[in-house]
LOROPA-420020 format. One record per atom (N, C-alpha, C): residue number from 0; residue in three letters; atom name; x, y negated, z negated. Coordinates in steps of 0.001 Angstrom, whole numbers. Atoms other than C-alpha are relative to their C-alpha. Example, Ala and Ser with C-alpha at 12.3 -4.5 7.8 and 13.67 -1.06 7.14 Angstrom:
# residues 2
nr,rest,atom,X,Y,Z
0,ala,N,890,1190,0
0,ala,CA,12300,4500,-7800
0,ala,C,900,-1200,0
1,ser,N,-820,1190,60
1,ser,CA,13670,1060,-7140
1,ser,C,-770,-1090,-730
END
This chain:
# residues 134
nr,rest,atom,X,Y,Z
0,met,N,835,1193,0
0,met,CA,0,0,0
0,met,C,871,-1245,0
1,glu,N,-721,1259,-16
1,glu,CA,1057,-3546,563
1,glu,C,93,-586,-1404
2,lys,N,-211,652,1293
2,lys,CA,2486,-5451,-2370
2,lys,C,-1090,-1030,-280
3,lys,N,998,1051,235
3,lys,CA,38,-8340,-1893
3,lys,C,-1374,591,-298
4,phe,N,1281,-651,251
4,phe,CA,-2942,-5952,-1844
4,phe,C,-78,460,-1457
5,ile,N,-40,-470,1391
5,ile,CA,-1909,-4405,-5175
5,ile,C,-30,-1179,-969
6,leu,N,1,1186,863
6,leu,CA,-1170,-7817,-6707
6,leu,C,-1374,-688,3
7,ala,N,1331,595,-80
7,ala,CA,-4538,-9126,-5477
7,ala,C,-1003,808,-831
8,ile,N,867,-857,816
8,ile,CA,-6319,-6147,-7055
8,ile,C,235,-285,-1478
9,leu,N,-318,245,1410
9,leu,CA,-4505,-6716,-10348
9,leu,C,-442,-1397,-436
10,gly,N,426,1362,327
10,gly,CA,-5155,-10483,-10268
10,gly,C,-1512,-110,-129
11,gly,N,1465,11,50
11,gly,CA,-8850,-9993,-9518
11,gly,C,-538,766,-1191
12,thr,N,414,-815,1149
12,thr,CA,-9200,-7262,-12132
12,thr,C,196,-759,-1302
13,ala,N,-293,740,1228
13,ala,CA,-7539,-9338,-14847
13,ala,C,-937,-1195,-151
14,thr,N,889,1165,56
14,thr,CA,-9615,-12410,-13967
14,thr,C,-1415,415,-378
15,met,N,1359,-454,321
15,met,CA,-12909,-10494,-14034
15,met,C,-108,482,-1438
16,leu,N,14,-517,1366
16,leu,CA,-12030,-8779,-17286
16,leu,C,39,-1144,-1011
17,ile,N,-141,1129,933
17,ile,CA,-10944,-11984,-19043
17,ile,C,-1253,-887,45
18,met,N,1189,854,-102
18,met,CA,-13855,-14054,-17706
18,met,C,-1232,705,-548
19,gly,N,1124,-758,559
19,gly,CA,-16318,-11303,-18608
19,gly,C,-4,-63,-1518
20,met,N,-87,85,1460
20,met,CA,-15063,-11307,-22184
20,met,C,-330,-1410,-485
21,ile,N,257,1384,408
21,ile,CA,-15128,-15111,-22395
21,ile,C,-1498,-323,121
22,leu,N,1388,368,-244
22,leu,CA,-18611,-15442,-20910
22,leu,C,-995,852,-781
23,phe,N,1002,-876,602
23,phe,CA,-20456,-12392,-22211
23,phe,C,217,212,-1500
24,ala,N,-260,-194,1426
24,ala,CA,-18740,-11801,-25557
24,ala,C,143,-1333,-726
25,gly,N,-222,1299,623
25,gly,CA,-17881,-15451,-26212
25,gly,C,-1200,-912,94
26,leu,N,1059,1000,-163
26,leu,CA,-20340,-17971,-24788
26,leu,C,-1411,562,-167
27,met,N,1324,-615,132
27,met,CA,-23300,-15588,-24581
27,met,C,-27,1035,-1122
28,gly,N,-129,-996,1057
28,gly,CA,-22220,-13624,-27639
28,gly,C,-1236,154,-867
29,gly,N,1212,-67,814
29,gly,CA,-25312,-14512,-29667
29,gly,C,-1117,740,705
30,ser,N,1020,-701,-786
30,ser,CA,-27622,-13352,-26891
30,ser,C,330,1476,121
31,met,N,-426,-1404,-104
31,met,CA,-25578,-10174,-26466
31,met,C,-251,744,-1308
32,glu,N,210,-641,1298
32,glu,CA,-25696,-9414,-30187
32,glu,C,-1478,254,-252
33,gln,N,1447,-183,169
33,gln,CA,-29462,-9931,-30252
33,gln,C,-496,1135,887
34,trp,N,390,-1066,-922
34,trp,CA,-29880,-7711,-27191
34,trp,C,450,1354,-532
35,met,N,-520,-1263,536
35,met,CA,-27684,-5038,-28780
35,met,C,-796,443,-1224
36,ser,N,815,-311,1179
36,ser,CA,-29694,-5223,-32000
36,ser,C,-1375,519,425
37,asp,N,1329,-397,-480
37,asp,CA,-33006,-4973,-30133
37,asp,C,11,1364,688
38,asn,N,-88,-1236,-786
38,asn,CA,-31780,-1993,-28078
38,asn,C,1007,991,-579
39,ala,N,-1012,-837,662
39,ala,CA,-29576,-208,-30618
39,ala,C,-201,1491,267
40,gly,N,280,-1417,-197
40,gly,CA,-31292,3121,-29991
40,gly,C,531,571,1304
41,cys,N,-462,-522,-1296
41,cys,CA,-30037,3369,-26419
41,cys,C,1434,-398,311
42,leu,N,-1367,450,-245
42,leu,CA,-26497,2029,-26854
42,leu,C,1022,960,-584
43,lys,N,-1173,-698,501
43,lys,CA,-23195,3799,-27243
43,lys,C,955,-1048,-543
44,glu,N,-1033,930,420
44,glu,CA,-20226,2261,-28955
44,glu,C,808,-394,1239
45,met,N,-698,487,-1193
45,met,CA,-18505,81,-26349
45,met,C,1465,412,-26
46,ser,N,-1393,-384,-152
46,ser,CA,-15160,1307,-25077
46,ser,C,682,-976,953
47,met,N,-740,956,-822
47,met,CA,-12680,-1256,-23774
47,met,C,568,674,1248
48,leu,N,-530,-729,-1154
48,leu,CA,-11264,1427,-21460
48,leu,C,-956,-116,1187
49,trp,N,963,20,-1095
49,trp,CA,-14477,1454,-19410
49,trp,C,-246,-1409,510
50,trp,N,47,1373,-499
50,trp,CA,-14557,-2353,-19234
50,trp,C,1136,-220,992
51,val,N,-1168,134,-885
51,val,CA,-11076,-2178,-17692
51,val,C,-239,769,1298
52,val,N,264,-810,-1197
52,val,CA,-12089,624,-15300
52,val,C,-1036,-682,891
53,gly,N,1020,701,-778
53,gly,CA,-15210,-1276,-14221
53,gly,C,555,-1240,691
54,ser,N,-618,1190,-603
54,ser,CA,-13217,-4455,-13646
54,ser,C,970,390,1109
55,leu,N,-914,-488,-1033
55,leu,CA,-10640,-2467,-11668
55,leu,C,-771,379,1268
56,val,N,826,-364,-1161
56,val,CA,-13345,-1038,-9402
56,val,C,-491,-1265,711
57,ala,N,453,1258,-602
57,ala,CA,-14768,-4539,-8857
57,ala,C,1161,-733,666
58,gly,N,-1175,638,-586
58,gly,CA,-11248,-5872,-8213
58,gly,C,405,638,1322
59,ile,N,-312,-711,-1246
59,ile,CA,-10590,-3208,-5587
59,ile,C,-1030,-352,1074
60,phe,N,1087,290,-945
60,phe,CA,-13982,-3766,-3940
60,phe,C,133,-1412,580
61,met,N,-85,1379,-469
61,met,CA,-13564,-7536,-3775
61,met,C,1262,-230,823
62,thr,N,-1242,160,-766
62,thr,CA,-9945,-7329,-2571
62,thr,C,-143,576,1401
63,val,N,219,-606,-1322
63,val,CA,-10911,-4967,253
63,val,C,-857,-928,864
64,leu,N,872,878,-779
64,leu,CA,-13741,-7264,1341
64,leu,C,688,-1307,382
65,leu,N,-637,1278,-304
65,leu,CA,-11739,-10484,1072
65,leu,C,1146,156,990
66,gln,N,-1049,-247,-993
66,gln,CA,-8856,-8964,3001
66,gln,C,-636,178,1383
67,lys,N,707,-181,-1277
67,lys,CA,-11309,-7885,5721
67,lys,C,-552,-1326,530
68,phe,N,505,1313,-399
68,phe,CA,-12780,-11418,5734
68,phe,C,1118,-933,438
69,gly,N,-1132,856,-344
69,gly,CA,-9282,-12841,6268
69,gly,C,184,-1155,-974
70,thr,N,-81,1050,1009
70,thr,CA,-9501,-14893,3074
70,thr,C,1442,-196,-444
71,gln,N,-1383,269,382
71,gln,CA,-6224,-16634,2251
71,gln,C,153,-1264,-841
72,thr,N,-90,1177,871
72,thr,CA,-7098,-19602,23
72,thr,C,-866,220,-1237
73,phe,N,783,-98,1226
73,phe,CA,-8437,-20058,-3480
73,phe,C,-1451,-397,264
74,leu,N,1359,486,-229
74,leu,CA,-11475,-22048,-2274
74,leu,C,-841,994,785
75,lys,N,759,-977,-793
75,lys,CA,-12546,-19565,409
75,lys,C,-247,1264,-808
76,gly,N,172,-1177,851
76,gly,CA,-11964,-16689,-2020
76,gly,C,-1064,-217,-1058
77,ala,N,994,307,1029
77,ala,CA,-14047,-18412,-4692
77,ala,C,-1412,1,581
78,ile,N,1320,33,-642
78,ile,CA,-16934,-19028,-2295
78,ile,C,-434,1404,403
79,asp,N,323,-1373,-407
79,asp,CA,-16799,-15523,-815
79,asp,C,-258,884,-1217
80,gly,N,166,-796,1220
80,gly,CA,-16399,-13985,-4282
80,gly,C,-1324,-280,-681
81,ala,N,1293,350,594
81,ala,CA,-19447,-15875,-5548
81,ala,C,-1146,677,760
82,trp,N,1071,-631,-787
82,trp,CA,-21609,-14617,-2673
82,trp,C,-12,1513,-165
83,ile,N,-87,-1460,161
83,ile,CA,-20369,-11033,-2939
83,ile,C,-578,401,-1351
84,thr,N,442,-344,1343
84,thr,CA,-20948,-10973,-6682
84,thr,C,-1487,-287,-179
85,phe,N,1416,332,118
85,phe,CA,-24328,-12703,-6435
85,phe,C,-876,1124,540
86,phe,N,847,-1031,-597
86,phe,CA,-25778,-10115,-4069
86,phe,C,188,1364,-659
87,met,N,-267,-1276,669
87,met,CA,-24110,-7170,-5804
87,met,C,-751,69,-1332
88,val,N,643,8,1314
88,val,CA,-25412,-8165,-9255
88,val,C,-1513,-169,135
89,leu,N,1439,138,-222
89,leu,CA,-28822,-9247,-7924
89,leu,C,-612,1350,348
90,trp,N,487,-1331,-367
90,trp,CA,-29296,-5844,-6299
90,trp,C,-55,910,-1222
91,tyr,N,-90,-863,1173
91,tyr,CA,-28153,-4012,-9421
91,tyr,C,-996,-437,-1079
92,gly,N,904,519,1014
92,gly,CA,-30181,-6272,-11736
92,gly,C,-1453,264,308
93,ile,N,1390,-277,-384
93,ile,CA,-33415,-5881,-9781
93,ile,C,-339,1463,-264
94,phe,N,250,-1410,262
94,phe,CA,-33113,-2106,-9921
94,phe,C,-63,292,-1496
95,asn,N,10,-229,1447
95,asn,CA,-32283,-2181,-13643
95,asn,C,-1238,-584,-657
96,ala,N,1146,663,619
96,ala,CA,-35004,-4679,-14572
96,ala,C,-1310,711,327
97,ser,N,1228,-688,-387
97,ser,CA,-37629,-2692,-12681
97,ser,C,-52,1437,-511
98,thr,N,-81,-1386,426
98,thr,CA,-36489,614,-14191
98,thr,C,147,181,-1505
99,phe,N,-356,-212,1402
99,phe,CA,-35213,144,-17758
99,phe,C,-582,-1068,-910
100,ile,N,550,926,987
100,ile,CA,-36892,-1436,-20764
100,ile,C,1103,-868,-597
101,ala,N,-1095,726,652
101,ala,CA,-33527,-2449,-22260
101,ala,C,564,-1122,869
102,tyr,N,-473,1054,-910
102,tyr,CA,-32658,-4533,-19169
102,tyr,C,-1233,-704,535
103,gly,N,1216,703,-402
103,gly,CA,-35524,-6973,-18917
103,gly,C,268,-1061,1049
104,trp,N,-114,1047,-1007
104,trp,CA,-36219,-9558,-16258
104,trp,C,596,-1269,-591
105,asp,N,-543,1194,644
105,asp,CA,-35256,-12213,-18804
105,asp,C,1527,28,-91
106,trp,N,-1455,-110,78
106,trp,CA,-31676,-10898,-18870
106,trp,C,653,-219,1363
107,leu,N,-568,98,-1350
107,leu,CA,-31166,-10982,-15084
107,leu,C,645,-1359,299
108,pro,N,-669,1282,-285
108,pro,CA,-30456,-14755,-14832
108,pro,C,1340,-151,-729
109,phe,N,-1264,74,744
109,phe,CA,-27777,-14516,-17562
109,phe,C,1048,904,629
110,asp,N,-899,-956,-636
110,asp,CA,-26249,-11479,-15901
110,asp,C,526,-572,1314
111,leu,N,-401,609,-1268
111,leu,CA,-26216,-13236,-12531
111,leu,C,979,-1148,-227
112,leu,N,-840,1160,242
112,leu,CA,-24740,-16452,-13904
112,leu,C,1395,404,-467
113,gly,N,-1298,-422,529
113,gly,CA,-21976,-14782,-15902
113,gly,C,841,724,1029
114,asn,N,-749,-768,-991
114,asn,CA,-21007,-12398,-13138
114,asn,C,386,-821,1216
115,val,N,-350,837,-1153
115,val,CA,-21117,-14991,-10346
115,val,C,1174,-917,-348
116,val,N,-1135,830,416
116,val,CA,-18808,-17282,-12313
116,val,C,1278,856,-30
117,ser,N,-1167,-902,49
117,ser,CA,-16450,-14336,-12995
117,ser,C,448,407,1396
118,gly,N,-318,-428,-1361
118,gly,CA,-16641,-13125,-9400
118,gly,C,568,-1111,853
119,ser,N,-514,1146,-748
119,ser,CA,-16041,-16584,-8006
119,ser,C,1462,-278,-366
120,leu,N,-1386,236,420
120,leu,CA,-12919,-17135,-10072
120,leu,C,915,1148,426
121,ala,N,-805,-1146,-433
121,ala,CA,-11677,-13611,-9349
121,ala,C,231,-48,1511
122,gly,N,-150,140,-1447
122,gly,CA,-12325,-14143,-5627
122,gly,C,1007,-1078,357
123,gly,N,-984,1056,-221
123,gly,CA,-10349,-17376,-5807
123,gly,C,1412,479,-247
124,val,N,-1330,-548,314
124,val,CA,-7413,-15625,-7449
124,val,C,435,987,1084
125,ile,N,-318,-984,-1048
125,ile,CA,-7568,-12790,-4920
125,ile,C,354,-717,1305
126,gly,N,-277,748,-1228
126,gly,CA,-7757,-15229,-1984
126,gly,C,1346,-720,-56
127,trp,N,-1264,693,169
127,trp,CA,-4848,-17243,-3353
127,trp,C,1167,977,144
128,ile,N,-1068,-1008,-89
128,ile,CA,-2719,-14099,-3776
128,ile,C,155,503,1421
129,leu,N,-75,-491,-1373
129,leu,CA,-3605,-12817,-316
129,leu,C,638,-1024,937
130,gly,N,-577,1044,-835
130,gly,CA,-2567,-16167,1156
130,gly,C,1452,-313,-328
131,lys,N,-1355,408,435
131,lys,CA,662,-16680,-827
131,lys,C,1034,1127,69
132,val,N,-962,-1101,65
132,val,CA,2250,-13224,-1127
132,val,C,202,568,1400
133,lys,N,-328,-547,-1326
133,lys,CA,4032,-11927,1956
133,lys,C,245,1484,-67
END
């Protein structure tokens, strides 16, 4: 694999992981705690390993797409990353909200907002890396 592809994956993964923690555990922490309390019967203890694995999968997915799009700047990566994440999370959220009691329609806007911000910044980092690393 190309060095820039691997670095872009790692940059995107780290950005998504850090932004996810800041947004969901930090800024929306009160809402998350309330949701976890309300749905305690269907929750497992959270494992940081799976947060990393999930962010890695998203980092790979976004890097592949942004490389195919020819993205090579932070701005284009941020815009593309926002759109990719918006549609990915909207699709997933609609299916979850229509299927599971624990994921209500009221949670979908928060999920979209947090993930689009994370995806946009990660896309920007990926685009920047793809444009700078030879």
